[in-house]
C-alpha positions in Angstrom: -0.1 0.0 0.0 1.1 3.6 -0.6 1.6 4.2 3.0 4.4 6.7 2.7 2.6 8.8 0.1 -0.4 8.8 2.5 1.6 9.8 5.5 2.6 13.1 3.8 -0.9 14.1 3.0 -3.0 13.9 6.1 -3.4 12.6 9.6 -2.8 9.0 10.3 -1.5 6.6 7.9 -2.9 3.2 7.5 -0.4 0.7 8.2 2.7 2.7 7.6 5.0 1.0 5.3 8.5 1.5 6.6 11.6 0.0 5.1 15.2 -0.9 4.7 18.0 -0.4 1.9 19.9 -2.7 -0.2 23.1 -2.4 1.7 26.6 -2.9 0.2 26.4 -6.6 1.1 28.0 -8.8 3.7 31.3 -7.3 3.1 33.0 -4.6 5.3 29.9 -3.6 6.9 28.7 -7.0 7.9 29.0 -8.4 11.5 28.5 -12.1 12.4 25.6 -12.9 14.7 26.7 -12.6 18.3 29.3 -10.0 17.7 26.8 -7.3 18.4 25.6 -6.0 21.7 27.8 -3.0 22.2 27.2 0.8 22.3 27.9 3.4 19.7 26.6 5.4 16.8 23.2 4.3 15.3 21.5 4.4 11.9 17.7 4.4 11.9 16.2 3.4 8.6 12.6 4.3 7.7 10.3 5.0 4.9 10.1 8.5 3.5 9.1 10.9 6.3 7.0 13.4 4.2 5.9 15.3 7.3 9.3 16.0 8.5 8.6 15.2 12.3 11.1 12.4 12.8 14.5 14.3 12.5 13.6 16.7 15.3 12.6 13.8 17.4 16.0 12.2 16.8 17.8 15.5 17.4 16.4 15.3 21.0 18.1 12.0 21.3 21.3 13.2 19.8 21.6 16.2 22.2 21.5 13.9 25.2 23.6 11.0 23.7 26.6 12.7 22.0 28.5 9.4 21.9 25.6 7.5 20.3 24.3 9.9 17.7 21.5 8.5 15.4 21.6 9.0 11.6 18.4 9.0 9.8 18.2 7.2 6.4 15.0 7.7 4.5 13.9 5.4 1.7 11.6 5.5 -1.2 7.8 5.6 -0.9 6.7 2.5 -2.9 6.1 -0.3 -0.6 7.2 -3.0 -2.9 10.5 -1.4 -3.7 10.9 -0.6 0.1 10.4 -4.2 1.2 12.7 -5.5 -1.4 15.4 -3.2 -0.5 15.0 -4.0 3.2 14.9 -7.8 2.6 18.1 -7.7 0.4 19.9 -5.7 3.1 18.9 -8.0 5.9 19.4 -11.2 3.9 23.0 -10.2 3.1 23.9 -10.0 6.7 24.6 -6.3 6.5 25.0 -4.2 9.7 24.7 -1.0 7.9 21.3 -0.3 9.7 20.8 -0.6 13.4 17.2 0.1 14.0 14.5 -0.4 11.5 10.9 1.0 11.3 9.1 -1.8 9.7 5.4 -2.3 8.7 3.7 -4.3 11.4 2.9 -7.0 8.7 6.6 -7.6 8.2 7.5 -8.4 11.8 6.8 -12.1 11.5 8.5 -12.4 8.2 11.7 -10.8 9.5 11.6 -12.6 12.8 11.0 -15.9 11.0 14.0 -15.4 8.8 16.2 -14.4 11.9 16.8 -10.9 10.4 15.9 -9.0 13.5 16.9 -9.8 17.1 14.6 -10.8 19.8 13.8 -7.8 22.2 14.1 -7.7 25.9 10.9 -6.0 26.9 12.0 -5.1 30.5 13.1 -1.6 29.6 10.1 -0.9 27.3 6.7 0.6 28.2 4.7 -2.4 27.1 2.2 -2.1 29.9 1.3 1.4 28.6 0.2 0.3 25.2 -3.2 -0.4 23.7 -3.5 -4.2 24.4 -4.0 -5.2 20.9 -1.0 -3.4 19.5 1.6 -5.4 21.4 0.6 -8.6 19.7 1.9 -7.1 16.3 5.4 -7.2 17.8 5.4 -10.8 18.6 6.1 -14.0 16.6 5.5 -17.5 17.9 5.2 -16.2 21.5 8.4 -14.0 21.5 8.9 -10.3 21.4 10.9 -9.2 18.3 9.9 -5.5 18.1 8.5 -2.4 19.9 5.2 -0.9 18.6 5.8 2.6 17.4 2.8 3.7 15.4 -0.6 1.9 15.2 -3.7 2.2 12.8 -6.9 0.6 12.2 -9.7 0.7 9.5 -12.7 3.0 10.1 -16.1 3.4 8.4 -16.6 6.9 7.0 -20.4 7.8 6.3 -22.4 10.7 4.8 -23.8 12.1 8.0 -25.8 14.7 6.1 -27.6 12.0 4.2 -28.3 9.7 7.1 -29.5 12.6 9.2 -31.9 13.7 6.4 -33.3 10.1 6.2 -33.5 9.8 10.1 -31.1 6.9 10.1 -28.1 6.1 12.3 -24.7 4.9 10.9 -24.6 1.2 10.5 -23.4 -1.2 13.2 -24.1 -4.4 11.2 -23.5 -5.7 7.8 -27.3 -6.0 7.3 -27.7 -2.3 8.2 -25.0 -1.3 5.8 -26.3 -3.3 3.0 -29.8 -2.0 3.5 -28.7 1.7 3.6 -26.1 1.5 0.9 -28.7 -0.3 -1.5 -31.5 2.2 -0.9 -29.9 5.5 -0.4 -27.3 5.2 -3.0 -29.7 4.7 -5.6 -31.9 7.6 -4.3 -28.9 10.0 -4.1 -27.3 8.6 -7.3 -24.0 7.8 -5.6 -22.0 4.6 -4.9 -23.1 2.7 -1.9 -19.9 1.3 -0.2 -16.2 0.8 -1.2 -13.0 -0.2 0.4 -9.7 -1.1 -1.3 -10.5 -3.9 -3.7 -7.7 -3.8 -6.3 -5.7 -7.1 -6.0 -2.9 -6.0 -3.7 -2.2 -5.6 0.1 -5.2 -3.5 0.6 -7.6 -6.2 -0.6 -5.9 -8.6 1.8 -6.7 -6.3 4.6 -10.2 -5.9 3.6 -10.9 -9.6 3.2 -9.1 -10.3 6.5 -11.4 -7.7 8.2 -14.4 -9.4 6.8 -13.3 -12.9 7.6 -12.3 -12.2 11.3 -15.5 -9.9 11.8 -17.4 -13.1 11.0 -15.3 -15.1 13.5 -12.9 -16.7 11.0 -9.3 -16.6 10.2 -6.9 -17.0 7.4 -4.0 -18.8 9.1 -3.7 -20.4 12.5 -1.9 -18.7 15.4 1.5 -20.2 14.5 1.3 -19.2 10.8 1.7 -22.9 9.7 -1.9 -23.9 9.4 -4.4 -22.8 6.8 -7.9 -22.0 8.4 -9.5 -20.0 5.6 -11.9 -22.7 4.3 -14.5 -22.3 7.1 -18.1 -21.2 7.3 -17.1 -18.0 9.0 -14.7 -17.0 6.2 -17.4 -18.0 3.6 -19.8 -15.5 5.4 -17.2 -12.8 5.3 -16.3 -13.3 1.6 -20.0 -13.6 0.7 -20.7 -10.1 2.3 -18.2 -8.5 -0.1 -19.2 -10.5 -3.3 -22.9 -9.9 -2.5 -22.2 -6.1 -2.5 -20.7 -6.5 -6.0 -23.5 -8.8 -7.3 -26.2 -6.6 -5.9 -24.6 -3.3 -7.0 -24.2 -1.5 -3.6 -20.5 -2.0 -4.1 -19.8 -0.3 -7.5 -17.7 -2.1 -10.1 -15.4 0.8 -10.1 -14.4 -0.1 -6.5 -12.5 -3.1 -7.8 -9.9 -0.6 -9.1 -9.6 1.3 -5.8 -6.6 1.5 -3.6 -6.5 3.9 -0.6 -6.3 7.1 -2.5 -8.7 6.3 -5.3 -11.4 5.3 -2.6 -10.5 8.4 -0.5 -10.9 10.7 -3.4 -14.3 9.1 -4.4 -15.7 9.7 -1.0 -14.2 13.1 -0.7 -15.7 14.0 -4.1 -19.2 13.0 -2.7 -19.4 9.9 -4.8 -19.8 7.3 -2.1 -22.3 6.9 0.9 -19.9 4.7 2.9 -16.1 4.2 2.8 -13.8 1.7 4.6 -10.4 3.4 4.9 -7.7 4.4 7.4 -7.9 7.5 9.7 -5.7 9.6 7.5 -8.8 10.3 5.3 -10.5 12.4 8.1 -8.3 15.5 7.8 -8.4 15.4 4.0 -12.1 15.0 3.8 -12.5 17.9 6.2 -10.3 20.2 4.1 -11.8 23.4 2.7 -11.8 22.0 -1.0 -13.6 18.7 0.0 -17.2 18.2 -1.2 -18.0 16.4 2.1 -16.4 18.9 4.5 -18.5 19.0 7.6 -21.0 16.4 6.1 -19.5 13.0 7.1 -18.9 11.0 10.4 -16.8 8.1 11.3 -17.5 4.9 13.3 -16.0 1.5 13.8 -16.4 -1.0 11.1 -19.6 -3.0 11.2 -19.8 -6.9 11.4 -22.4 -9.5 11.1 -24.1 -8.9 14.3 -22.6 -5.6 15.7 -19.2 -3.8 15.4 -16.6 -5.9 13.4 -13.0 -6.3 13.8 -10.4 -4.2 11.8 -6.8 -5.1 10.8 -4.1 -3.4 12.7 -1.8 -1.2 10.6 1.2 0.9 11.6 4.8 0.3 12.2 7.1 -1.4 14.7 10.7 -0.7 15.6 13.2 -3.6 15.4 16.8 -4.2 15.7 19.0 -5.7 13.0 20.3 -9.0 14.2 23.7 -8.0 12.8 23.9 -4.7 14.4 27.2 -4.0 16.3 25.4 -1.6 18.7 22.4 -3.4 20.1 22.5 -2.0 23.6 22.4 1.6 22.1 19.7 0.4 19.8 17.5 -0.9 22.6 17.8 2.4 24.4 16.8 4.4 21.2 13.7 2.1 21.0 12.8 2.9 24.5 13.3 6.6 23.8 11.1 6.5 20.6 8.3 4.6 22.5 8.4 7.1 25.5 5.2 9.2 26.2 6.7 12.5 25.1 7.8 11.1 21.7 4.6 9.3 21.3 2.8 12.6 21.8 5.0 14.1 19.0 4.2 11.2 16.8 0.5 12.4 16.8 0.9 16.1 17.0 3.9 16.6 14.7 3.9 13.5 12.6 0.0 13.1 12.3 0.3 9.4 13.2 -1.6 7.3 15.7 0.5 6.6 18.8 0.5 3.3 20.6 0.2 4.8 24.2 -3.3 4.2 25.5 -3.5 7.2 27.7 -3.1 9.6 24.8 -6.5 8.6 23.5 -8.3 9.9 26.5 -6.3 13.1 26.8 -8.9 16.0 26.7 -6.6 18.4 24.8 -5.8 15.8 22.1 -9.5 14.9 21.7 -10.5 18.6 21.1 -7.8 18.7 18.4 -8.6 15.3 17.0 -12.2 14.5 17.8 -12.3 11.0 16.3 -9.6 9.6 18.8 -12.2 7.8 20.9 -13.6 6.1 17.8 -10.0 5.2 16.7 -9.2 3.8 20.1 -12.2 1.6 20.0 -11.2 0.3 16.5 -7.6 -0.4 17.5 -8.6 -2.2 20.7 -10.8 -4.6 18.7 -8.5 -4.9 15.8 -6.3 -7.9 15.1 -2.8 -8.2 13.3 -2.7 -9.6 9.8 -1.9 -13.2 9.4 1.4 -14.0 11.0 3.8 -15.9 8.8 7.5 -15.9 7.9 6.2 -15.9 4.3 3.8 -13.0 4.8 4.4 -11.4 1.4 3.5 -14.6 -0.4 0.5 -15.1 1.8 -0.8 -11.6 0.9 -0.3 -12.0 -2.8 -2.3 -15.3 -2.8 -5.1 -13.9 -0.6 -5.4 -10.9 -2.8 -5.2 -12.7 -6.3 -7.7 -15.4 -5.3 -10.3 -13.3 -3.5 -10.1 -10.8 -6.3 -11.4 -13.4 -8.7 -14.4 -13.9 -6.4 -15.1 -10.2 -6.2 -14.8 -10.0 -10.0 -17.5 -12.8 -10.1 -15.1 -15.1 -12.0 -15.4 -17.7 -9.1 -18.0 -18.3 -6.4 -17.1 -17.7 -2.8 -17.0 -21.4 -2.2 -14.7 -22.0 -5.1 -12.4 -19.2 -4.2 -12.1 -20.4 -0.6 -11.2 -24.0 -1.6 -8.6 -22.7 -4.0 -7.3 -20.3 -1.3 -6.9 -23.1 1.2 -4.9 -25.1 -1.3 -2.6 -22.4 -2.5 -2.0 -21.0 1.1 -1.1 -24.6 2.2 1.7 -24.6 -0.5 2.9 -21.2 0.8 3.0 -21.9 4.5 4.3 -25.4 4.3 7.7 -25.3 6.0 7.3 -21.5 6.9 
């Protein structure tokens, strides 16, 4: 997903894609495992910081740690390029980068490949985090990262239209279908859209539908495929029914984050599933829906659904020579003061629970309570050392169902087979 581009445009990125760099290889800058653990200068690698908030944060560290200064390396915006460069660098055994700001979905992959070091959580404020967020940093029961930024999908709705009709925002799929079907036709706009192009965004949308219905894609250890279930079928049917019945417009099958955001912002959609960054952009002076929309948690079959956690985690390169300094930097970046800056200066959702009930922050960001509720009920994406392949398969197969080339039953049976091939031995 185009997280880095989104980050520079508004408040709160969905699942921020942070990355690495194809280092010079396992030559002069490589260190053997076990040789790390000392103190010294650090390099923090991240995706492009288009808001410019991170360097001032690191300047604060550098003023108090003159013997352990941090150099910031920013990488490209495109997620696929970013992931490829990071994987190449880590795979080579390079120690060029010490601390890595990685997408939460990559934590399991990097841990499973032994590219990042296990984390001693005793010096980290894990007890101050939103409970669901901490799980994104673990793999097979062990802590491998520190949550830094979080995110969860929200349902945006046209408040002016629902108010005019005397309706409340939907809490269930049935309510959403009914309102999207009847009001979309009446007002000549699209009913509902998410991110339905076959890429990571579709994997997220499908995972949300499946888990909201009580299902899962993979088992907890990432080695078992669990997607061919009645609950998963209910979730996929919800999405395909929208296309068949027309309350999900066919155009939505071409949407990523920005295309769907623009359609809602232009007044062409009644409901939109997207990340919190949309709020500020849709509230801008040039937005057709400024002052006319609201936001609520995603609906599910019988009540509020379950979103997918986005955001980024901080991890330490397993080949870093300065892992003690890296651990201290992680503690600094996850402190309350920096977490407040993450929101106020970076426009990103913090991981500290107390910030979501801060009256001053709520006045500035009125949707924080809704975001907190959504984050608390959200779940990580399927955990697998082969997550990239898992996501590609989920998106490709379920897109065929949304495009009505396969029935949901056929798609899930195929998905079960193909995912088994991917996770075998992972």
